[in-house]
N, CA and C atoms as a LAMMPS dump frame, in Angstrom:
ITEM: TIMESTEP
0
ITEM: NUMBER OF ATOMS
432
ITEM: BOX BOUNDS ff ff ff
-5.0000000000000000e+02 5.0000000000000000e+02
-5.0000000000000000e+02 5.0000000000000000e+02
-5.0000000000000000e+02 5.0000000000000000e+02
ITEM: ATOMS id mol type element x y z
1 1 1 N 242.668 -455.813 -382.44
2 1 2 C 241.602 -456.251 -382.921
3 1 3 C 240.398 -455.277 -382.604
4 2 1 N 239.696 -454.654 -383.78
5 2 2 C 238.499 -453.941 -383.451
6 2 3 C 237.325 -454.695 -383.379
7 3 1 N 236.385 -454.446 -382.504
8 3 2 C 235.27 -454.845 -382.155
9 3 3 C 234.015 -454.374 -382.916
10 4 1 N 233.07 -454.844 -383.637
11 4 2 C 231.949 -454.42 -383.961
12 4 3 C 231.13 -453.563 -383.111
13 5 1 N 231.041 -454.094 -381.857
14 5 2 C 230.09 -453.196 -380.975
15 5 3 C 231.15 -453.215 -379.598
16 6 1 N 231.272 -452.305 -378.981
17 6 2 C 232.163 -452.111 -377.751
18 6 3 C 231.488 -451.646 -376.624
19 7 1 N 231.885 -452.021 -375.358
20 7 2 C 231.378 -451.454 -374.195
21 7 3 C 232.66 -450.769 -373.544
22 8 1 N 232.186 -449.513 -373.118
23 8 2 C 233.299 -448.738 -372.64
24 8 3 C 234.064 -449.274 -371.689
25 9 1 N 235.296 -449.346 -371.722
26 9 2 C 236.359 -449.878 -370.786
27 9 3 C 236.04 -449.582 -369.192
28 10 1 N 235.532 -448.311 -368.884
29 10 2 C 235.29 -448.011 -367.527
30 10 3 C 234.126 -448.759 -367.186
31 11 1 N 233.14 -449.046 -367.995
32 11 2 C 231.759 -449.8 -367.715
33 11 3 C 232.282 -451.141 -367.474
34 12 1 N 232.896 -451.836 -368.459
35 12 2 C 233.399 -453.069 -368.161
36 12 3 C 234.119 -453.266 -366.857
37 13 1 N 235.218 -452.723 -366.572
38 13 2 C 235.793 -452.481 -365.368
39 13 3 C 234.784 -452.348 -364.011
40 14 1 N 233.889 -451.548 -364.144
41 14 2 C 232.859 -451.307 -363.056
42 14 3 C 232.053 -452.827 -362.981
43 15 1 N 231.365 -453.224 -364.088
44 15 2 C 230.657 -453.976 -363.958
45 15 3 C 231.25 -455.537 -363.553
46 16 1 N 232.525 -455.668 -363.833
47 16 2 C 233.171 -457.007 -363.123
48 16 3 C 233.633 -456.508 -361.596
49 17 1 N 234.023 -455.166 -361.345
50 17 2 C 234.138 -454.982 -360.01
51 17 3 C 232.689 -455.353 -358.936
52 18 1 N 231.607 -454.985 -359.5
53 18 2 C 230.388 -454.694 -358.871
54 18 3 C 230.035 -456.395 -358.774
55 19 1 N 230.223 -457.188 -359.653
56 19 2 C 229.7 -458.333 -359.737
57 19 3 C 230.446 -459.104 -358.493
58 20 1 N 231.931 -458.781 -358.505
59 20 2 C 232.67 -459.422 -357.377
60 20 3 C 232.188 -458.875 -356.097
61 21 1 N 231.824 -457.635 -355.849
62 21 2 C 231.176 -456.895 -354.693
63 21 3 C 230.037 -457.729 -354.488
64 22 1 N 229.369 -457.961 -355.186
65 22 2 C 227.856 -458.539 -354.854
66 22 3 C 228.072 -460.266 -354.417
67 23 1 N 229.032 -460.712 -355.174
68 23 2 C 229.18 -462.236 -355.007
69 23 3 C 229.829 -462.357 -353.33
70 24 1 N 230.604 -461.522 -353.188
71 24 2 C 231.417 -461.417 -351.95
72 24 3 C 230.528 -461.1 -350.571
73 25 1 N 229.201 -460.536 -350.988
74 25 2 C 228.489 -460.052 -349.742
75 25 3 C 228.828 -458.761 -349.133
76 26 1 N 228.86 -458.743 -347.979
77 26 2 C 228.979 -457.626 -347.244
78 26 3 C 230.81 -457.384 -346.785
79 27 1 N 231.603 -458.383 -347.358
80 27 2 C 232.928 -458.4 -347.212
81 27 3 C 233.531 -457.252 -348.279
82 28 1 N 234.582 -456.497 -347.091
83 28 2 C 235.049 -455.404 -347.845
84 28 3 C 236.407 -456.153 -348.895
85 29 1 N 236.245 -455.414 -350.111
86 29 2 C 237.22 -456.102 -351.255
87 29 3 C 238.086 -455.125 -351.577
88 30 1 N 239.762 -455.614 -351.449
89 30 2 C 240.317 -454.563 -351.734
90 30 3 C 240.534 -454.167 -353.501
91 31 1 N 240.864 -453.036 -353.821
92 31 2 C 240.927 -452.431 -355.286
93 31 3 C 241.897 -453.504 -356.078
94 32 1 N 242.934 -454.2 -355.564
95 32 2 C 243.517 -455.102 -356.594
96 32 3 C 242.767 -456.239 -356.864
97 33 1 N 241.889 -456.701 -355.793
98 33 2 C 241.167 -457.855 -355.949
99 33 3 C 240.097 -457.553 -356.814
100 34 1 N 239.504 -456.564 -357.033
101 34 2 C 238.611 -456.301 -357.955
102 34 3 C 238.904 -456.014 -359.275
103 35 1 N 240.317 -456.013 -359.581
104 35 2 C 240.919 -455.746 -361.007
105 35 3 C 240.775 -457.102 -361.838
106 36 1 N 240.26 -456.899 -362.945
107 36 2 C 240.207 -457.808 -363.921
108 36 3 C 241.599 -457.708 -364.877
109 37 1 N 242.154 -458.471 -365.134
110 37 2 C 243.457 -458.695 -365.842
111 37 3 C 242.938 -458.755 -367.652
112 38 1 N 243.765 -458.007 -368.481
113 38 2 C 244.762 -456.917 -368.099
114 38 3 C 244.31 -455.425 -367.834
115 39 1 N 243.585 -455.274 -367.049
116 39 2 C 242.774 -454.022 -366.52
117 39 3 C 244.176 -453.137 -366.091
118 40 1 N 243.721 -451.763 -365.827
119 40 2 C 244.636 -450.887 -365.11
120 40 3 C 244.148 -450.598 -363.838
121 41 1 N 245.13 -450.618 -362.761
122 41 2 C 244.782 -450.344 -361.39
123 41 3 C 244.297 -448.795 -361.325
124 42 1 N 245.15 -448.116 -362.135
125 42 2 C 244.79 -446.587 -361.939
126 42 3 C 243.515 -446.214 -362.442
127 43 1 N 242.97 -446.964 -363.82
128 43 2 C 241.715 -446.748 -364.38
129 43 3 C 240.571 -447.026 -363.42
130 44 1 N 240.864 -448.574 -362.813
131 44 2 C 239.942 -448.808 -361.975
132 44 3 C 239.695 -448.155 -360.712
133 45 1 N 240.835 -447.414 -360.347
134 45 2 C 240.567 -446.651 -359.211
135 45 3 C 239.699 -445.438 -359.11
136 46 1 N 239.775 -445.017 -360.565
137 46 2 C 238.989 -443.732 -360.989
138 46 3 C 237.602 -444.024 -361.198
139 47 1 N 237.192 -445.287 -361.571
140 47 2 C 235.963 -445.74 -361.955
141 47 3 C 235.244 -446.034 -360.473
142 48 1 N 235.959 -446.626 -359.584
143 48 2 C 235.651 -446.949 -358.083
144 48 3 C 235.205 -445.587 -357.211
145 49 1 N 236.32 -444.535 -357.747
146 49 2 C 235.86 -443.165 -356.996
147 49 3 C 234.63 -442.586 -357.596
148 50 1 N 234.111 -442.814 -359.005
149 50 2 C 232.855 -442.353 -359.433
150 50 3 C 231.802 -443.061 -358.822
151 51 1 N 231.982 -444.404 -358.614
152 51 2 C 230.78 -445.043 -358.152
153 51 3 C 230.74 -445.059 -356.556
154 52 1 N 231.74 -444.547 -356.061
155 52 2 C 231.728 -443.918 -354.514
156 52 3 C 230.782 -442.562 -354.568
157 53 1 N 231.218 -441.914 -355.436
158 53 2 C 230.464 -440.454 -355.474
159 53 3 C 229.099 -440.47 -355.596
160 54 1 N 228.758 -441.555 -356.346
161 54 2 C 227.191 -441.496 -356.715
162 54 3 C 226.596 -442.343 -355.771
163 55 1 N 227.264 -443.094 -354.804
164 55 2 C 226.574 -443.875 -353.497
165 55 3 C 226.488 -445.268 -354.062
166 56 1 N 226.949 -445.778 -355.186
167 56 2 C 226.685 -447.347 -355.582
168 56 3 C 227.897 -448.325 -354.484
169 57 1 N 228.799 -447.554 -354.43
170 57 2 C 229.877 -448.351 -353.343
171 57 3 C 230.184 -447.658 -352.436
172 58 1 N 230.772 -447.963 -351.268
173 58 2 C 231.12 -447.424 -350.185
174 58 3 C 233.017 -447.788 -350.079
175 59 1 N 233.686 -446.987 -349.749
176 59 2 C 235.043 -447.292 -349.601
177 59 3 C 235.599 -447.092 -348.054
178 60 1 N 236.514 -447.919 -347.586
179 60 2 C 237.065 -447.739 -346.294
180 60 3 C 238.444 -447.69 -346.34
181 61 1 N 239.331 -446.909 -345.837
182 61 2 C 240.762 -447.067 -345.789
183 61 3 C 241.209 -447.69 -344.762
184 62 1 N 242.688 -448.066 -344.882
185 62 2 C 243.347 -448.721 -343.714
186 62 3 C 243.075 -450.3 -343.802
187 63 1 N 243.512 -450.807 -342.717
188 63 2 C 243.67 -452.19 -342.346
189 63 3 C 242.041 -452.518 -342.573
190 64 1 N 241.763 -453.849 -342.971
191 64 2 C 240.454 -454.055 -343.328
192 64 3 C 239.543 -453.214 -343.964
193 65 1 N 240.089 -452.47 -344.872
194 65 2 C 239.367 -451.462 -345.652
195 65 3 C 239.287 -452.17 -347.135
196 66 1 N 238.664 -451.389 -347.758
197 66 2 C 238.37 -451.835 -349.447
198 66 3 C 236.908 -451.396 -349.807
199 67 1 N 236.354 -451.752 -350.485
200 67 2 C 235.056 -451.65 -351.238
201 67 3 C 233.883 -452.632 -350.926
202 68 1 N 232.737 -452.075 -350.57
203 68 2 C 231.373 -452.903 -350.405
204 68 3 C 230.427 -452.055 -351.142
205 69 1 N 229.454 -452.594 -351.474
206 69 2 C 228.351 -451.957 -352.036
207 69 3 C 227.636 -451.081 -351.288
208 70 1 N 226.991 -449.879 -351.769
209 70 2 C 226.623 -448.95 -350.858
210 70 3 C 225.037 -449.084 -351.039
211 71 1 N 224.607 -449.711 -351.804
212 71 2 C 223.009 -450.242 -351.539
213 71 3 C 222.967 -451.44 -352.077
214 72 1 N 221.76 -452.162 -351.839
215 72 2 C 221.346 -453.61 -352.26
216 72 3 C 221.878 -453.925 -353.821
217 73 1 N 222.388 -454.993 -354.106
218 73 2 C 222.75 -455.304 -355.395
219 73 3 C 221.651 -455.31 -356.11
220 74 1 N 220.394 -455.378 -355.829
221 74 2 C 219.116 -455.672 -356.658
222 74 3 C 218.52 -454.477 -357.027
223 75 1 N 219.273 -453.354 -356.183
224 75 2 C 218.528 -451.985 -356.651
225 75 3 C 219.745 -451.125 -357.612
226 76 1 N 220.696 -451.888 -357.964
227 76 2 C 221.519 -451.168 -359.09
228 76 3 C 221.51 -451.938 -360.381
229 77 1 N 221.027 -451.311 -361.559
230 77 2 C 220.939 -452.055 -362.8
231 77 3 C 222.311 -451.824 -363.44
232 78 1 N 222.722 -452.619 -364.41
233 78 2 C 223.812 -452.06 -365.142
234 78 3 C 223.844 -450.948 -365.961
235 79 1 N 222.609 -450.593 -366.467
236 79 2 C 222.451 -449.091 -366.885
237 79 3 C 222.959 -448.1 -366.093
238 80 1 N 222.437 -448.296 -364.788
239 80 2 C 222.567 -447.083 -363.672
240 80 3 C 224.298 -447.008 -363.699
241 81 1 N 225.099 -448.15 -363.788
242 81 2 C 226.445 -447.721 -363.84
243 81 3 C 226.886 -447.233 -365.032
244 82 1 N 226.589 -447.597 -366.185
245 82 2 C 226.81 -446.824 -367.632
246 82 3 C 226.67 -445.597 -367.491
247 83 1 N 225.616 -445.103 -367.064
248 83 2 C 225.142 -443.668 -366.989
249 83 3 C 226.071 -442.761 -365.975
250 84 1 N 226.261 -443.584 -364.853
251 84 2 C 227.004 -442.952 -363.993
252 84 3 C 228.594 -442.689 -364.471
253 85 1 N 229.03 -443.754 -365.243
254 85 2 C 230.456 -443.488 -365.69
255 85 3 C 230.522 -442.698 -367.033
256 86 1 N 229.656 -442.902 -367.817
257 86 2 C 229.637 -442.276 -369.287
258 86 3 C 228.799 -441.175 -369.52
259 87 1 N 227.938 -441.112 -368.522
260 87 2 C 226.67 -439.872 -368.8
261 87 3 C 225.58 -440.228 -369.579
262 88 1 N 225.8 -440.918 -370.87
263 88 2 C 224.685 -441.156 -371.734
264 88 3 C 224.955 -442.675 -372.121
265 89 1 N 223.92 -443.28 -372.793
266 89 2 C 223.969 -444.5 -373.431
267 89 3 C 223.903 -444.225 -374.85
268 90 1 N 225.001 -444.458 -375.701
269 90 2 C 224.824 -444.042 -377.226
270 90 3 C 225.75 -445.145 -377.927
271 91 1 N 224.955 -445.636 -378.706
272 91 2 C 225.936 -446.634 -379.576
273 91 3 C 225.597 -446.768 -380.886
274 92 1 N 226.466 -446.794 -381.758
275 92 2 C 226.216 -446.83 -383.152
276 92 3 C 227.4 -447.675 -383.8
277 93 1 N 227.119 -448.496 -384.894
278 93 2 C 228.286 -448.935 -385.629
279 93 3 C 228.795 -448.193 -386.652
280 94 1 N 228.172 -447.398 -387.19
281 94 2 C 228.625 -446.216 -388.401
282 94 3 C 229.283 -444.971 -387.602
283 95 1 N 230.281 -444.681 -387.922
284 95 2 C 230.979 -443.522 -387.486
285 95 3 C 230.538 -442.275 -388.095
286 96 1 N 229.784 -442.277 -389.336
287 96 2 C 229.176 -441.429 -389.764
288 96 3 C 227.833 -440.999 -389.449
289 97 1 N 227.162 -441.782 -388.565
290 97 2 C 225.707 -441.605 -388.257
291 97 3 C 225.615 -440.177 -387.675
292 98 1 N 224.624 -439.16 -388.294
293 98 2 C 224.481 -438.369 -387.427
294 98 3 C 225.619 -437.044 -387.871
295 99 1 N 226.506 -437.324 -388.64
296 99 2 C 227.57 -436.423 -388.964
297 99 3 C 227.475 -436.021 -390.576
298 100 1 N 226.198 -435.862 -391.091
299 100 2 C 225.819 -435.486 -392.229
300 100 3 C 226.345 -436.3 -393.527
301 101 1 N 226.283 -437.74 -393.254
302 101 2 C 226.459 -438.582 -394.306
303 101 3 C 225.775 -438.463 -395.506
304 102 1 N 226.251 -438.317 -396.877
305 102 2 C 225.775 -437.928 -397.907
306 102 3 C 224.784 -439.047 -398.629
307 103 1 N 224.875 -440.242 -398.117
308 103 2 C 224.241 -441.498 -398.786
309 103 3 C 222.757 -441.38 -398.089
310 104 1 N 221.832 -441.624 -398.931
311 104 2 C 220.543 -441.257 -398.469
312 104 3 C 220.015 -442.229 -397.54
313 105 1 N 220.369 -443.84 -397.718
314 105 2 C 219.905 -444.833 -397.098
315 105 3 C 221.103 -445.46 -396.374
316 106 1 N 221.114 -445.702 -395.016
317 106 2 C 222.316 -446.241 -394.252
318 106 3 C 222.654 -447.8 -394.812
319 107 1 N 223.792 -447.926 -395.297
320 107 2 C 224.323 -449.023 -395.855
321 107 3 C 224.314 -450.329 -394.818
322 108 1 N 224.307 -449.842 -393.624
323 108 2 C 224.178 -450.913 -392.571
324 108 3 C 222.791 -451.289 -392.042
325 109 1 N 221.902 -450.789 -392.805
326 109 2 C 220.299 -450.888 -392.328
327 109 3 C 220.122 -450.726 -391.033
328 110 1 N 219.593 -451.647 -390.39
329 110 2 C 219.227 -451.41 -388.879
330 110 3 C 219.983 -451.894 -387.718
331 111 1 N 221.13 -452.524 -388.451
332 111 2 C 222.123 -453.58 -387.43
333 111 3 C 222.553 -452.671 -386.319
334 112 1 N 222.731 -451.264 -386.542
335 112 2 C 223.349 -450.58 -385.5
336 112 3 C 222.296 -450.167 -384.451
337 113 1 N 221.061 -449.73 -384.836
338 113 2 C 219.912 -449.704 -384.105
339 113 3 C 219.566 -450.802 -383.177
340 114 1 N 219.646 -452.068 -383.955
341 114 2 C 219.152 -453.424 -383.438
342 114 3 C 220.129 -453.754 -382.081
343 115 1 N 221.76 -453.637 -382.518
344 115 2 C 222.482 -453.849 -381.662
345 115 3 C 222.687 -453.077 -380.456
346 116 1 N 222.207 -451.742 -380.573
347 116 2 C 222.086 -450.909 -379.493
348 116 3 C 220.914 -451.081 -378.49
349 117 1 N 219.981 -451.578 -379.083
350 117 2 C 218.479 -451.974 -378.364
351 117 3 C 218.753 -453.181 -377.495
352 118 1 N 219.531 -454.125 -377.921
353 118 2 C 219.902 -455.257 -377.426
354 118 3 C 220.573 -455.086 -376.418
355 119 1 N 221.745 -454.35 -376.359
356 119 2 C 222.488 -453.841 -375.133
357 119 3 C 221.911 -452.977 -374.243
358 120 1 N 221.044 -451.952 -375.018
359 120 2 C 220.387 -451.391 -373.846
360 120 3 C 219.236 -452.148 -372.872
361 121 1 N 218.575 -453.078 -373.81
362 121 2 C 217.788 -454.093 -372.931
363 121 3 C 218.567 -454.791 -371.925
364 122 1 N 219.599 -455.434 -372.22
365 122 2 C 220.462 -456.128 -371.229
366 122 3 C 220.91 -455.493 -370.114
367 123 1 N 221.25 -454.374 -370.319
368 123 2 C 221.929 -453.228 -369.225
369 123 3 C 220.808 -452.843 -368.346
370 124 1 N 219.374 -452.615 -368.877
371 124 2 C 218.409 -452.045 -368.368
372 124 3 C 217.73 -453.117 -367.539
373 125 1 N 217.73 -454.32 -368.006
374 125 2 C 217.054 -455.456 -367.211
375 125 3 C 217.892 -456.282 -366.255
376 126 1 N 219.263 -456.019 -366.325
377 126 2 C 220.106 -456.882 -365.422
378 126 3 C 220.538 -456.034 -364.232
379 127 1 N 220.441 -456.684 -363.141
380 127 2 C 221.053 -455.974 -361.864
381 127 3 C 222.528 -456.452 -361.697
382 128 1 N 223.063 -455.884 -360.591
383 128 2 C 224.182 -456.226 -360.032
384 128 3 C 224.174 -457.47 -359.206
385 129 1 N 222.877 -457.796 -358.592
386 129 2 C 222.64 -459.084 -357.893
387 129 3 C 222.605 -460.32 -358.917
388 130 1 N 222.001 -459.951 -360.215
389 130 2 C 222.13 -460.87 -361.322
390 130 3 C 223.401 -461.157 -361.748
391 131 1 N 224.402 -460.619 -361.997
392 131 2 C 225.79 -460.647 -362.066
393 131 3 C 226.736 -461.264 -361.014
394 132 1 N 226.328 -460.747 -359.991
395 132 2 C 226.993 -461.441 -358.608
396 132 3 C 226.46 -462.994 -358.638
397 133 1 N 225.316 -463.274 -358.835
398 133 2 C 224.951 -464.699 -358.944
399 133 3 C 225.572 -465.379 -360.034
400 134 1 N 225.441 -464.96 -361.026
401 134 2 C 226.54 -465.563 -361.959
402 134 3 C 228.093 -465.762 -361.776
403 135 1 N 228.562 -464.875 -361.061
404 135 2 C 229.964 -465.201 -360.644
405 135 3 C 230.107 -466.213 -359.653
406 136 1 N 229.159 -466.269 -358.741
407 136 2 C 229.138 -467.338 -357.678
408 136 3 C 228.818 -468.458 -358.43
409 137 1 N 227.835 -468.63 -359.274
410 137 2 C 227.72 -470.205 -360.113
411 137 3 C 228.819 -470.569 -361.157
412 138 1 N 229.493 -469.433 -361.494
413 138 2 C 230.535 -469.469 -362.737
414 138 3 C 229.654 -469.776 -364.166
415 139 1 N 228.712 -469.234 -363.956
416 139 2 C 227.977 -469.28 -365.461
417 139 3 C 228.43 -467.916 -366.148
418 140 1 N 228.157 -468.015 -367.479
419 140 2 C 228.436 -466.738 -368.3
420 140 3 C 227.059 -465.929 -368.995
421 141 1 N 225.992 -466.467 -368.462
422 141 2 C 224.897 -466.016 -368.899
423 141 3 C 223.701 -465.993 -368.036
424 142 1 N 222.874 -465.219 -367.923
425 142 2 C 221.709 -464.869 -367.182
426 142 3 C 220.612 -465.949 -367.605
427 143 1 N 219.998 -466.701 -366.799
428 143 2 C 218.875 -467.431 -367.167
429 143 3 C 217.775 -466.928 -366.348
430 144 1 N 216.77 -466.413 -367.005
431 144 2 C 215.492 -465.911 -366.232
432 144 3 C 214.25 -466.8 -366.425
Protein backbone atom coordinates (compact mmCIF):
# COMPACT_ATOMS: atom_id res chain seq x y z
CA UNK A 1 0.00 0.00 0.00
CA UNK A 2 1.28 3.43 -0.91
CA UNK A 3 1.07 6.18 1.68
CA UNK A 4 0.08 9.69 0.60
CA UNK A 5 2.77 11.24 2.82
CA UNK A 6 5.71 9.19 3.98
CA UNK A 7 8.61 9.54 6.35
CA UNK A 8 11.87 7.99 5.14
CA UNK A 9 12.50 4.55 6.65
CA UNK A 10 15.87 5.69 8.02
CA UNK A 11 14.18 8.52 9.92
CA UNK A 12 11.46 6.23 11.24
CA UNK A 13 14.03 3.70 12.46
CA UNK A 14 16.06 6.47 14.09
CA UNK A 15 13.11 8.13 15.81
CA UNK A 16 11.98 4.82 17.29
CA UNK A 17 15.52 3.97 18.43
CA UNK A 18 16.06 7.42 19.93
CA UNK A 19 12.75 7.21 21.82
CA UNK A 20 13.89 3.91 23.30
CA UNK A 21 17.27 5.37 24.28
CA UNK A 22 15.58 8.39 25.90
CA UNK A 23 13.13 6.22 27.82
CA UNK A 24 15.90 3.93 29.10
CA UNK A 25 17.97 6.81 30.47
CA UNK A 26 21.70 6.18 30.62
CA UNK A 27 21.50 2.40 30.23
CA UNK A 28 23.21 1.03 27.10
CA UNK A 29 20.75 -0.64 24.73
CA UNK A 30 21.82 -3.32 22.25
CA UNK A 31 21.11 -2.82 18.55
CA UNK A 32 18.62 -5.70 18.38
CA UNK A 33 16.66 -4.18 21.25
CA UNK A 34 16.38 -0.89 19.35
CA UNK A 35 14.93 -2.53 16.25
CA UNK A 36 11.24 -2.11 15.49
CA UNK A 37 9.59 -4.93 13.59
CA UNK A 38 9.61 -5.53 10.67
CA UNK A 39 12.70 -3.30 10.35
CA UNK A 40 16.09 -4.45 9.12
CA UNK A 41 18.99 -4.83 11.57
CA UNK A 42 21.42 -3.98 8.75
CA UNK A 43 19.56 -0.74 7.97
CA UNK A 44 19.27 0.21 11.63
CA UNK A 45 23.00 -0.44 12.06
CA UNK A 46 23.77 2.06 9.28
CA UNK A 47 21.36 4.58 10.79
CA UNK A 48 22.97 4.25 14.22
CA UNK A 49 26.44 4.63 12.68
CA UNK A 50 25.36 7.95 11.15
CA UNK A 51 23.85 9.14 14.43
CA UNK A 52 27.06 8.14 16.22
CA UNK A 53 29.16 10.01 13.67
CA UNK A 54 27.23 13.25 14.29
CA UNK A 55 27.38 12.76 18.07
CA UNK A 56 23.69 12.18 18.79
CA UNK A 57 24.45 8.72 20.15
CA UNK A 58 27.45 6.94 21.63
CA UNK A 59 28.27 3.31 21.05
CA UNK A 60 30.25 0.86 23.15
CA UNK A 61 31.42 -2.51 21.95
CA UNK A 62 31.67 -5.71 23.91
CA UNK A 63 30.06 -6.98 27.05
CA UNK A 64 27.70 -4.40 28.51
CA UNK A 65 27.95 -2.45 25.27
CA UNK A 66 25.28 -0.91 23.15
CA UNK A 67 24.01 2.56 22.41
CA UNK A 68 23.29 5.54 24.65
CA UNK A 69 22.37 9.12 23.86
CA UNK A 70 25.39 11.29 23.11
CA UNK A 71 23.70 14.51 24.27
CA UNK A 72 20.69 15.40 26.38
CA UNK A 73 17.44 14.16 24.89
CA UNK A 74 16.01 17.67 25.28
CA UNK A 75 18.71 19.02 22.95
CA UNK A 76 17.85 16.79 19.99
CA UNK A 77 14.90 17.77 17.84
CA UNK A 78 13.40 15.22 15.47
CA UNK A 79 14.28 17.56 12.62
CA UNK A 80 17.96 17.25 13.66
CA UNK A 81 17.64 13.50 13.13
CA UNK A 82 15.95 13.95 9.75
CA UNK A 83 18.67 16.36 8.54
CA UNK A 84 21.49 14.14 9.88
CA UNK A 85 20.15 11.16 7.95
CA UNK A 86 18.56 12.67 4.84
CA UNK A 87 20.49 15.92 4.39
CA UNK A 88 17.41 18.04 3.74
CA UNK A 89 13.73 18.15 4.52
CA UNK A 90 11.67 18.02 1.35
CA UNK A 91 8.24 16.53 0.93
CA UNK A 92 5.65 16.75 -1.79
CA UNK A 93 2.60 14.78 -2.78
CA UNK A 94 2.96 15.47 -6.49
CA UNK A 95 5.82 13.69 -8.28
CA UNK A 96 5.74 16.34 -11.02
CA UNK A 97 6.30 19.32 -8.75
CA UNK A 98 9.35 21.22 -9.93
CA UNK A 99 9.85 19.02 -13.00
CA UNK A 100 8.22 21.30 -15.53
CA UNK A 101 4.59 20.28 -15.17
CA UNK A 102 2.60 21.65 -18.10
CA UNK A 103 -0.56 22.34 -16.09
CA UNK A 104 -0.54 25.99 -14.96
CA UNK A 105 -2.34 25.40 -11.63
CA UNK A 106 -1.52 22.49 -9.31
CA UNK A 107 -4.52 20.19 -9.20
CA UNK A 108 -3.63 19.20 -5.64
CA UNK A 109 -3.91 22.79 -4.47
CA UNK A 110 -1.90 23.50 -1.34
CA UNK A 111 -2.35 20.09 0.28
CA UNK A 112 1.28 19.09 -0.38
CA UNK A 113 2.59 22.33 1.07
CA UNK A 114 0.19 22.10 4.03
CA UNK A 115 1.13 18.49 4.79
CA UNK A 116 4.83 19.33 4.52
CA UNK A 117 4.41 22.25 6.91
CA UNK A 118 2.55 20.08 9.42
CA UNK A 119 5.34 17.50 9.36
CA UNK A 120 8.02 20.19 9.49
CA UNK A 121 6.37 21.81 12.53
CA UNK A 122 6.07 18.49 14.37
CA UNK A 123 9.68 17.50 13.66
CA UNK A 124 10.97 20.97 14.54
CA UNK A 125 9.00 21.33 17.78
CA UNK A 126 9.37 17.78 19.12
CA UNK A 127 12.45 16.59 20.98
CA UNK A 128 13.79 13.13 21.68
CA UNK A 129 12.91 13.80 25.31
CA UNK A 130 9.26 14.31 24.27
CA UNK A 131 9.07 11.00 22.41
CA UNK A 132 10.96 9.20 25.18
CA UNK A 133 8.26 10.34 27.61
CA UNK A 134 5.57 9.11 25.21
CA UNK A 135 7.19 5.71 25.10
CA UNK A 136 7.41 5.55 28.90
CA UNK A 137 3.75 6.50 29.29
CA UNK A 138 2.53 4.36 26.40
CA UNK A 139 0.87 7.36 24.72
CA UNK A 140 0.66 7.85 20.99
CA UNK A 141 0.68 11.63 20.81
CA UNK A 142 2.35 14.56 22.48
CA UNK A 143 0.21 16.63 24.82
CA UNK A 144 1.57 20.14 25.38
